[in-house]
N, C-alpha and C positions, 0 to 999 in steps of 0.2 A: 504494501499500501503506499503510497504517495503523500506523505505527511508535510505541510506546509504549515510552519511556525505554530503549534496549539500547545502550548507546553503549561499553560496557565499560571507560568510565573513573570515576575519583572525583574530586568538585569539591576544591577545597581547604576549604568549608566541610564538606564530608563528611569528609574526611580528618580535620581539626582535630574535629571531634565523636566520631570513633571514637578518635581519640587521648584526648580528654577522658574519653569513657566509661571506656574501658580504664582509664587511672588512676585514677578515680576509684572504678572496681570492684577493680582487681588490689592497690590499696597498703593499704586496709582487712583485706580478705581476707588477705594475708601478715601481717599487723600479728595479726590475730585467729587464723593460725594457728602464727604463732612463739609467743603468749600460751598457747594451748592446749597447745602441746609443752614448757610451759617453758623455751625459749628465751631468749635475752636479748635484749630487744627494744630495737634502735638504729633511731630513725626515720629519721634521715639515710640509712644503709644501706637500708635500706627503699625509703625516697623513691627513691634511686635505682635500687632494683632495679625500682620499677615504672614509674620512664620507661623504662628500658630496654626491660623487657617492653611498653610499650605503643609505642613507635617502632617495635621489631621486628615487632609485628603489626600496626600502622599502614602499613607496607611492603610486607610480605607479603599480605595480605588481599587489596590490591587488586591484586595480581600473580596470585593464584591466581586472582581474578574474570576476570582476561582470558584464563588458560591453559582455564579451563572452556568460558567461552564462545567461543573458538575451538576446542576440540572438541563443542561444540554446533552450531556454523556450519558445520564439518566435514558433522558427520552427519545435517543438515537437507541441504545440496548434493548430498549423495549419494541422499537418501532421496526427492526429490521428482523428480518424471517432468520431462522437459524443456519439455511444454507445459503444466504445473501451475506456476500464481502463486499467491503469498503475498498476501492481501489485509491480513490483520490480524497485528502479530507482538505478541507481550505477553511480558515477562519474566513467570513466576509459578511458583508450587509448586504438584506436587499433593498433594492430603491423603491418604491411604492410612492406615486405622487411626489412631493416633496419631502419624504420621510423617508428615512432609512435604518431599517431594522438591523440589529448587529445578531448573529449567530453563527452558526457552521453548515455550510455547503459539502455534500457528500454525492461522491459519483459512486454507485453500489456496481456488481455485474448485472443487475436489472433494470436500477432506475437514478434518475438525480435526483437529490431531495435536499431542502433546506430547513434546518432547524433554527427559528428563532426563540431569544430568549426573552421573557417579556417581563416588564419591571413591574412588581404589583399584579403581575398577571400570571395566568394560564400559558404556557410554554406553546409555541401553536408551529407545524410543520407544514410545509407544500413540498409537494411531489410530480413528477414528470418519467412516465418511463421514457428509456432509452430509445426505442425504436418511434417515440415522436417527436423526437429532436431534430429539427431541421436545419439549423443552423447556428454556430457560435460566433459573434464578431468581438472585435474590442469597441470600448466607446467611453466617450466622455462623461464620468458624472458631474452634474450640473455645468456642462459646456466648458469645466474648467480643468480638471483632474484627469490624468491618463491613469486612473485606474479600475474601469470597470469592463465588462463583460454584458453583452445583450444575446439571450438566449431564446432563439425564435421557435414557437412548434409547428409542426406541418399545418397547423389549424389557422396559422398566422399572429398568434397572440405572442407579443415579448414580454421577458424577464429581464430585469438590470439588476445587477451584482457588482459590487465594488469588492475590492482586496488588493493587498502589498502583493508585489511580485507579480503583476497581472500577465505579462507576455509568459514567463514562464508557467502559468498555470493555466492560459488559454491553449498553448501547446500541448501539456499534459490532457486536457479533455479532449480536445481536437483529436489527439492519438488513438485516446481510450474510446471515444465515439467512432471514430475510423471515418473521420470528416477530414476535406480537404486543409492544409495549413498553409492556404493562400494567404 
């Protein structure tokens, strides 16, 4: 089975980047809000508050990622048939309208399925039989990022997904489905 980074953990580098981005976003925002509200601006207390917020989020976000990952794995385990094997396993998001729902895209020997986690909701799943897949092509998500694919079924319905390493995943999916690598 070809796996694309779904190890449920954040590296130290990723945690440091998350902490810094949260700190550099929250500190100017809280200063601006205090200024707009006419509150006395105390730079030191705003900075300490920003550090505490960034620390809390840096600890809680990786924890919640593990929680949702376990929910998705449980759903996949109960959904797959005993003789069904996952060939390609991809963390991704499904774009429906203007919303991108996070989850996992799996190509098995029988079908393509997307299991999305629901925040305070029941985990849901979308499935498409392999023989119903007409073609897969790269797509820009929100007309900006080159990280999406579009899957079209034989009835003309399209499904959009975004993911990291899109080109590598696109090739792996096309090879497994027997589609041309154009």
